[in-house]
N, C-alpha and C positions, 0 to 999 in steps of 0.2 A: 504494500501500499504503499503510504509519505513516509520519510524519512525517520515518521516514528513508532515501523512496525519492528514489533519484533522479529529477528530474523533465526527463523527455526535451523536448527544443525542437521547437517548432514555426516552420515556417517559414512566411512574413507573405504575409497575396497567402489561405495554405491549409489556413484553422483544420482542418479534418477530416484531415489524411497527421502520423505524425508526420519527423522528417529521422533515420533511420538510418545512421546509424557503421558504421564497414565494421568485416566479419567478421574477429575477433579465432583467432574455433575454428572447425571445423565438423566434424559428425564429417556422414559418409553414410554410409547402408544398412553400417552402422557394426556388423562381427559377428564376435565373440571366441568355437570351441569347444574343446572341454578332451574326447582323444580322440575318439576315431573310434568310425564304427559303431554294436548296437544302446552302449556303454556310453557316448556319447557325453556328455558339460555342455557345452547351452547359455549358458555367463554371457552375451552379448547378442546377441543378430538381429535385428542392421535396423535400429538406432541413427540420425536423420537431431538429429540438434540444430548449434543453431546462435547461439553468442551472441556478443557485439557488443559491442568498446571504451567503454568506461564501461558495466559490464551486468553486476548480479550475479543469477550463476542457480543456487537452493537443490538437491538432487535428494535426493530424495526416495525412499523404499519398505522392505522390509523388510528382513529381511539374512539375505543369498544373493540380491535385483534384482540385481544386477551393477554394485550404483554404485562400489566399489570398479575395478573390473572397469574402469572407464568412464572411472573418472583417470588410470588410469596408462598408457590406448592412448590419450588423452588429450594426458597427460605427455610418451608416449613410453618410454616407459619398461615394455611388452609391444605383441607386434608381434599385429598384428587376422588375424585365418583369412576378413575379406573387408569388404570398404567401402573408406571411408581416412578420416587424420585430417592432415588437413589445418589449421594452426594461420599468422596474416596471410597464406593462402592457398603453402602449404609442405607439398608434401602430405609425412606424416614416413613411408611407405615405398618412397620415392625418394628418402628420405636414406642417405647412408654411414656409420660406426659412426660415424670424425669428425665429420661435418659435421648431423649427429644428437646425437653429445653438446656441442657447440657451441651450439644451435638453446636443449638444455635449459641450459647456463646463461645464457646470453645476451637470453631471449624468458621464459623459464618456472620460475615461483618452486611447490614444490612439494612439499605442508606433508603429515608424513605420520604415521600410525595411533601410530605409534613411536619416533616422533623422528631414527633415525636418521648420531646425531652421529657424527662421532668417536672415541675413550674416549683419543686420543694431540692429542689437542687441547681447547686451551680453551678458554671460550667465545666467542670474540670471532676467535677461527682462526678455529674451526669457519663462524664467517660471510662472513668474510676472504677465505680458505680458496675460491669461485665466483670473487670477483668477481680476486681474481690468478690466478687457470689463463684469463680472457678477459685476459689482457696489465697489467687492473693492479697501477701499481705497491705496494708491500707498505704504506706509511704511505696513500699515497690509499686504499687495502682497508681499516685497518688504522682509520679519521678514519672512512669513512665506516660499517664496524659498525657500533663505538660508538655513532654515535647509531643507528643503527639497535640497539640494547642502550638505549640512550637511552631513546625514545618504545615501550620493555615494558616500562619504569620496574627496566632488569635491572641499572644500569651498574655496582650496588658488582657481579656475579658475569663481570664480562670479562676477570680473568685463573682462573676457575679452572674446570678439567677435570668433562666431562660427571656423576664419578659421587662427587661434592666438590659437588652439587648434587636440587635438590629434583628431579620426576619432570612438579613443577608447571612447575619453573623448566627443565626444559632441555624442552619442551615448546613453551615462549615463544621461547627461542634456537634454537632451532629453525623459530617462526613467522616471524624475527627474516631469516633466513639467506631463508627465500622471499622473500619484504618488499624485501630493500639491492637495490642496485642499479635499472633501468629498464624489470622485471619490465612483460612486460607481454597479458601471460598469469600471470594463481595457479590457484592446483590448496588448493585444503584439504577431507583427510579424516578427517573429524572433530576439525581443529581447538580443538577446548578439552575431551577426554576429562583431563585429564588437568588439567582446573584449575576454580577455587570461582566463584560464579557475577559474581562482579563481577570478576573476571580476566576472564571468554568473555568478558561488556558489553564490556567495553575492546575487546579480542581484533577481534569482529566491528563495533566501531566503525568500528579498524580501519581490517577487510578493505573498510567499506560507504569508507570517505575511497576508497583507494586503488584505485575503484570508481570516485567520482563525480569525479579527477582523471583518467580515459580508460583506467585495465587492465579486462579482464575477467576477474570473476571466481567460476570454479567453486566453491563451498562444499554435501559429502553430509555431511548430518547426518538425524538422525533426534526431534530437539528443531524441536516447531514453532513456539518463541520466538525461537527464529534462525531459519530461516530466513525467517521475522516480517520479518531485514532484506536482504532479497535483493529483484529487478524483479519476479523469475520462478520459480514452487519448478516444477522437470520430473518426475515421480513413473517411477518405475520398477518392474515386478513381474517376473519370469521373464524376468529376463532383454530387456522388452520393455517403450516409452514406455506409459503404461497413462495419462495426462495429462501435463496442462501449461496451464497456469491465470496469470492473470498479480492475480489478485484480492487484496482486502487483502487479507487475510493467514493466511496458512499457516492457520493451523488455522480461518481457515471455508475453508479449500478442504478441507481430511478434513472435517468438520461437515456438513459440505451435499451430499456426495456427489462432489466433485469425481475422487474419489483410492477408488475403488470397485475 
């Protein structure tokens, strides 16, 4: 793709094949239906998508195409009505409530459209909380959270509450919370919606960097320029994957007839 795209290793002596990294996220024949009978709404229909370690995948499509549903199922926040979601080989449908919560705390970072910050906690406390729930000592968790805020350019808001900072700052705090710790899967649902152009580009660069460091990243976006940071673009329409491509840029995909 662009200069931001990760170059996959080519095994010596075999120039025609790519070295595949382990699958972090696997969606197998994944379906989600709301309601039943004639009034049933099929949000997703037998989706098959695999995202590997070190891979950045953008998901695009019109409103109502199933993009956010795909993310909530991938993050274990909703239950499929058919098929499977596997995160690092673990079938989310087979996990009990406690094990599913543990996996979300340790392996999955989720950036919500509405931030989902806890109003009674400061910015640094919101970020540190998942680490403390995982058993990290308070001082160490705070240190990690402060480093994440610094990376987002938000060191000065560490001890402020969500209602004391701007919407854009709240979004960056939510992103920092998703990135802190060794999260193997990062799910971002329109993470730049409340950000200006410069900050949006910085956030995409950060997600790209985490992918290059080995995380699997899935980004839902309407913006072709953001999708251009990804290795691959998956197009949804009416709950179905209608195209998938690793062409040079997302704009080329859209204008070249790839996502009909």
